C-alpha positions in Angstrom: -0.2 -0.1 0.0 1.4 3.4 -1.1 2.3 6.2 1.6 -0.4 8.4 0.1 -3.0 5.6 0.4 -2.1 5.0 3.8 -2.3 8.5 4.7 -5.7 8.8 3.2 -6.9 6.0 5.1 -5.8 7.3 8.4 -7.3 10.6 7.8 -10.5 8.9 6.8 -10.8 6.6 9.8 -10.8 8.4 13.0 -13.6 5.9 13.8 -13.9 2.8 11.9 -17.4 1.2 12.0 -17.6 -2.3 11.0 -21.3 -3.3 10.1 -23.9 -1.3 7.9 -27.0 -2.6 9.2 -29.6 -0.1 11.1 -27.1 0.4 14.1 -24.1 0.8 12.0 -25.6 3.3 9.7 -27.0 5.2 12.6 -23.9 5.5 14.8 -21.7 6.4 11.7 -24.5 9.2 10.5 -24.3 10.5 14.1 -20.7 10.6 14.4 -20.3 12.4 11.0 -22.9 15.1 12.1 -20.7 15.7 15.3 -17.7 16.4 13.1 -16.0 13.0 13.6 -14.3 11.4 10.4 -15.9 8.0 10.2 -15.4 5.1 7.7 -18.2 2.4 7.5 -17.3 -1.1 6.0 -19.8 -3.9 5.5 -19.1 -7.4 4.3 -22.4 -7.9 2.4 -22.3 -6.6 -1.3 -25.8 -5.3 -1.1 -28.3 -3.9 1.4 -30.7 -6.3 2.9 -34.2 -6.8 1.8 -37.5 -7.7 3.2 -39.2 -6.8 6.2 -37.3 -8.5 9.0 -37.6 -6.3 12.2 -40.6 -4.2 11.8 -41.0 -2.3 15.2 -39.9 1.2 15.8 -40.8 2.3 19.4 -40.6 6.0 20.8 -37.0 6.0 21.8 -35.9 4.6 18.5 -37.9 7.2 16.8 -36.0 9.9 18.9 -32.6 8.1 18.0 -33.5 8.4 14.4 -34.3 12.0 14.8 -30.8 12.6 15.9 -29.6 12.1 12.2 -32.8 13.4 10.5 -33.9 9.9 9.6 -37.3 10.1 11.5 -39.5 11.7 8.7 -38.6 9.1 6.3 -39.5 6.3 8.7 -42.6 7.9 9.9 -43.7 8.2 6.1 -42.8 4.5 5.3 -44.7 3.1 8.3 -48.0 2.2 9.7 -48.8 4.0 13.1 -50.1 1.2 15.4 -52.9 3.0 17.4 -53.6 0.0 19.8 -52.6 -3.4 20.7 -55.3 -5.9 21.6 -54.7 -8.9 24.0 -56.8 -11.9 24.3 -56.2 -14.9 26.4 -57.6 -18.5 26.6 -61.1 -17.3 27.4 -61.7 -13.9 25.5 -60.4 -10.4 25.3 -58.2 -9.4 28.2 -57.9 -5.6 27.5 -55.8 -3.0 25.1 -53.3 -0.8 25.2 -53.2 2.7 23.4 -50.5 4.2 21.6 -51.7 7.5 20.9 -49.0 9.8 22.2 -46.9 12.3 20.2 -44.1 9.7 19.9 -45.9 6.7 18.2 -45.1 3.1 17.9 -44.7 2.2 14.2 -44.4 -0.9 12.0 -41.7 -0.4 9.4 -40.1 -3.0 7.2 -36.5 -3.0 8.1 -35.2 -2.4 4.5 -37.2 0.9 4.7 -35.9 1.7 7.8 -32.2 1.1 6.5 -33.0 3.1 3.5 -33.8 6.1 5.4 -30.5 5.7 7.4 -28.6 5.2 4.1 -29.8 8.6 3.1 -29.1 10.1 6.3 -25.4 8.9 6.1 -25.0 10.3 2.6 -26.7 13.6 3.7 -23.9 13.8 6.6 -21.1 13.2 4.0 -20.7 9.5 4.4 -21.0 6.4 2.5 -20.9 2.6 2.9 -17.9 0.6 1.6 -19.5 -2.8 0.5 -17.7 -6.1 0.1 -15.0 -5.4 2.7 -14.2 -7.8 5.7 -12.6 -7.1 8.9 -9.8 -9.9 9.1 -7.4 -8.5 11.9 -7.2 -6.0 14.7 -4.2 -5.2 17.0 -3.0 -2.4 19.1 -1.2 0.3 16.9 0.8 3.3 18.0 -0.3 5.8 20.8 -3.2 3.4 21.9 -4.8 3.6 18.5 -5.8 0.4 16.6 -4.6 -1.2 13.4 -7.5 -2.8 11.5 -6.9 -5.3 8.5 -9.7 -4.9 6.0 -10.0 -7.5 3.1 -12.0 -6.1 -0.1 -10.7 -6.1 -3.7 -7.3 -5.8 -1.8 -5.8 -5.9 1.6 -5.7 -2.5 3.5 -4.7 -1.4 6.8 -6.5 1.2 8.6 -5.3 3.3 11.6 -8.2 4.3 13.7 -8.9 5.9 17.2 -11.9 3.9 17.8 -13.3 0.7 16.4 -16.9 0.0 16.5 -18.6 -3.1 16.2 -22.0 -3.3 14.6 -21.4 -6.5 12.8 -24.2 -8.7 14.2 -24.3 -11.6 16.6 -21.2 -13.4 15.1 -19.3 -10.0 15.2 -15.8 -10.2 13.8 -14.8 -7.2 16.0 -16.0 -8.9 19.2 -14.3 -12.0 18.4 -11.0 -10.3 17.2 -11.0 -8.1 20.3 -11.3 -11.3 22.7 -14.6 -10.3 24.2 -16.6 -12.9 25.6 -20.3 -14.0 24.6 -22.5 -15.4 26.9 -26.0 -16.8 26.8 -27.9 -19.4 24.8 -30.9 -20.6 22.8 -34.3 -20.7 24.1 -36.5 -23.9 23.4 -39.0 -21.7 21.6 -39.5 -21.9 17.9 -41.6 -19.7 15.7 -43.0 -19.5 12.2 -43.5 -16.1 10.5 -45.3 -14.8 7.4 -46.4 -11.5 5.7 -49.9 -12.1 4.2 -52.4 -9.8 2.8 -54.4 -8.3 5.6 -57.9 -9.6 6.0 -58.4 -9.0 9.5 -60.3 -5.7 9.6 -58.0 -4.7 12.4 -56.4 -1.7 10.6 -53.9 -0.2 12.5 -54.3 -2.3 15.5 -51.9 -5.1 16.8 -53.2 -8.3 18.2 -51.7 -10.7 20.6 -53.3 -14.0 21.3 -52.3 -16.0 24.5 -53.8 -19.3 23.3 -53.3 -22.2 25.5 -51.3 -24.0 22.7 -49.1 -20.9 22.3 -48.6 -17.4 21.0 -50.3 -15.7 18.0 -49.3 -12.1 17.1 -50.1 -10.1 14.1 -49.1 -6.4 13.2 -50.2 -4.1 10.4 -47.6 -3.6 7.7 -47.7 -0.7 5.1 -49.7 -1.4 1.9 -52.5 -3.7 3.3 -50.3 -6.4 4.4 -50.1 -8.0 8.0 -47.3 -9.9 9.9 -48.4 -13.1 11.6 -46.1 -14.9 14.0 -47.1 -18.2 15.8 -45.1 -20.3 18.2 -45.1 -23.8 17.1 -45.7 -26.7 19.6 -42.8 -28.1 21.4 -41.9 -30.9 18.9 -38.2 -30.9 18.1 -38.4 -31.9 14.6 -41.4 -29.6 13.5 -39.1 -27.2 11.3 -35.7 -26.6 11.0 -34.5 -23.0 12.7 -33.5 -20.6 9.8 -31.3 -18.0 11.3 -29.6 -15.3 9.5 -26.1 -14.0 10.3 -27.3 -10.5 11.2 -30.4 -11.6 13.3 -29.6 -14.6 15.4 -32.2 -13.4 17.9 -34.9 -13.6 15.8 -36.2 -13.8 12.2 -33.8 -14.2 9.5 -33.7 -12.8 6.0 -35.9 -15.2 3.8 -34.8 -16.1 0.4 -38.4 -16.7 -0.8 -41.7 -18.0 0.5 -41.8 -21.7 2.1 -45.6 -22.8 1.1 -45.3 -25.3 3.9 -44.5 -22.6 6.4 -47.1 -20.2 4.9 -49.6 -23.0 5.2 -48.8 -23.8 8.8 -48.9 -20.1 10.0 -52.4 -19.9 8.6 -53.5 -23.0 9.9 -52.0 -22.1 13.5 -53.5 -18.6 13.4 -57.1 -19.8 12.4 -56.9 -22.6 15.4 -56.0 -19.9 17.8 -58.9 -17.7 17.1 -57.0 -15.3 14.5 -58.3 -14.6 10.9 -58.2 -17.1 8.1 -55.3 -15.8 5.9 -54.6 -17.0 2.3 -51.4 -19.0 2.5 -51.0 -18.8 -1.3 -50.8 -14.8 -1.3 -47.7 -14.8 1.2 -45.0 -12.6 0.2 -42.5 -13.7 2.9 -42.1 -16.7 5.4 -39.3 -17.6 8.0 -38.9 -20.3 10.6 -36.8 -19.4 13.3 -35.5 -20.1 16.9 -34.4 -17.4 19.3 -31.4 -16.5 21.5 -30.5 -14.4 24.8 -26.9 -13.5 24.5 -24.8 -10.7 26.1 -21.2 -9.7 25.5 -19.1 -9.8 28.7 -18.4 -6.1 28.1 -19.6 -3.7 25.6 -15.8 -1.8 25.6 -12.4 -3.1 25.6 -9.7 -0.4 25.3 -10.8 1.6 22.3 -13.0 -1.1 20.9 -16.6 -0.7 21.3 -19.7 -3.0 20.6 -23.3 -2.0 19.8 -26.7 -3.7 18.7 -26.6 -7.4 18.0 -22.8 -7.6 18.4 -23.4 -6.7 22.1 -26.5 -8.3 22.9 -29.1 -10.5 21.4 -32.8 -10.5 22.6 -35.9 -12.4 22.2 -37.7 -10.8 19.5 -41.1 -11.1 21.3 -41.8 -7.6 22.1 -39.6 -6.1 19.2 -37.2 -4.1 21.1 -33.8 -5.4 19.7 -33.2 -3.1 16.8 -34.6 -0.1 18.9 -32.2 -0.9 21.8 -29.3 -1.0 19.2 -30.1 2.5 18.2 -30.0 3.8 21.5 -26.5 2.2 21.7 -25.7 4.0 18.5 -26.6 7.5 19.8 -25.0 7.1 23.3 -21.8 5.8 21.8 -21.4 8.4 18.9 -21.9 11.2 21.4 -19.5 9.6 24.1 -16.6 9.1 21.3 -17.3 12.7 19.9 -16.8 14.2 23.6 -14.0 11.9 24.2 -12.2 12.6 21.2 -12.4 16.3 21.5 -11.1 16.2 25.3 -8.3 13.9 24.8 -7.1 10.0 25.4 -8.1 10.1 29.1 -11.8 11.6 28.4 -12.1 9.1 25.7 -11.3 6.2 27.8 -13.7 7.5 30.5 -16.5 8.1 27.9 -16.2 4.6 26.5 -16.1 2.9 29.8 -19.2 4.8 31.0 -21.1 4.0 27.7 -20.2 0.3 28.1 -21.6 0.0 31.6 -24.8 2.2 31.0 -25.7 0.3 28.0 -25.0 -3.3 29.4 -27.3 -2.5 32.1 -29.9 -1.2 29.7 -29.3 -4.6 27.6 -29.7 -6.6 30.8 -33.2 -4.9 31.6 -34.3 -5.3 28.2 -33.5 -8.8 27.9 -35.4 -9.4 31.1 -38.5 -7.8 29.6 -38.2 -10.0 26.4 -37.8 -13.0 28.5 -41.1 -12.2 30.3 -42.8 -11.7 26.9 -41.4 -15.0 25.6 -42.6 -17.0 28.7 -46.2 -15.6 28.5 -46.5 -16.9 25.0 -45.6 -20.4 25.9 -48.4 -23.1 26.1 -50.1 -23.7 29.4 -52.7 -26.1 31.0 -56.2 -24.9 32.2 -54.9 -23.5 35.5 -52.0 -21.8 34.2 -54.2 -20.2 31.5 -56.6 -19.0 34.2 -54.0 -17.4 36.3 -52.2 -15.8 33.3 -55.5 -14.3 32.1 -56.3 -12.9 35.7 -53.1 -11.2 36.0 -53.1 -9.8 32.5 -56.8 -8.5 32.9 -55.7 -6.3 36.0 -52.4 -5.3 34.4 -54.3 -4.0 31.4 -56.4 -1.7 33.5 -55.7 1.5 35.1 -53.6 2.5 36.8 -51.3 -0.6 36.0 -51.9 -0.1 32.3 -49.5 2.9 32.2 -46.6 0.9 33.5 -47.3 -1.9 30.8 -47.4 0.7 28.1 -44.3 2.1 29.3 -42.6 -1.4 29.5 -43.8 -2.0 25.9 -42.5 1.3 24.6 -39.1 0.8 26.3 -39.4 3.6 29.0 -36.3 3.4 31.1 -33.9 2.0 28.4 -32.6 5.0 27.0 
């Protein structure tokens, strides 16, 4: 590599962000807006497609606003006005989401497109087809990253941020531990034409045989998720590299999965959807994992590289966005004030966001357990507790938990 190329790489990489999913795009755009030269690399040759993660909660929308991506996401999504809950013996109650900061259903590809546009407005771009293959301490406490694209390159960076998913190469190369494991729960999911008549309402049915969820999507579609019975060979787990805690990208529609989603939805009191009209299906298992630390020296983790939650409740992507804003602002302050301040800011970020991830994981775990099959006595007890929780004054606390209050 020439001296001129080396100097250009160093100047462009005060911060190196690895991974250009929704979290990496947000942290990079925010850093650039704060005046921090930032380079973003991504091993995938093209952006992801499909709906995947769809929930945008109020704190996530505030995070998007920090880079000017909120208006595009609001325009692309469906504002969920209410969530209705049903138990084994009928309707339990509902929660209203009609404040100034709404709950949205937005296909992830549209959220990522809004963030890509925000990154470009901030003066950045994504270098695709580039993989991090090495990471070591350089001079003056900085880091030397080895990148493999069309050629091998060496980048000198003050900070390296891993936003590269649950299989994070940044986390692995830094030697940061990864603890947790898989739940026994398995789910099927399909995006189907909306025949429910529910409009902008979400619906959760806690049937004795297992969970049924449905959420509105833009354009007259609906996402339907069902928990499958505890049969080990029912369906193979389909997990993407980016989303080990939940639905993976789907290469197409599996008619067997679509048919089973529709059959289980009907059995559990939902609508009778048309399996032949499905545009996306997925079969997936879920995990709960947490990095042993979010920061080691000048390496920092955010999003799925740092924590994987059960997707039941839809808070994982939003939690990553909150990581992204906190990390970008801490890095900007630290770089402005000097090496000692940078170390302090990074450590503070790691401690705060790891506590938030632990709290979010606990909430997601409760949601997952509520959706498991139960016997007659368990169903009556669960229904009685939730009927009370969905009434004043407890409904405010439940709404706050669903909308991620306290996790920012």
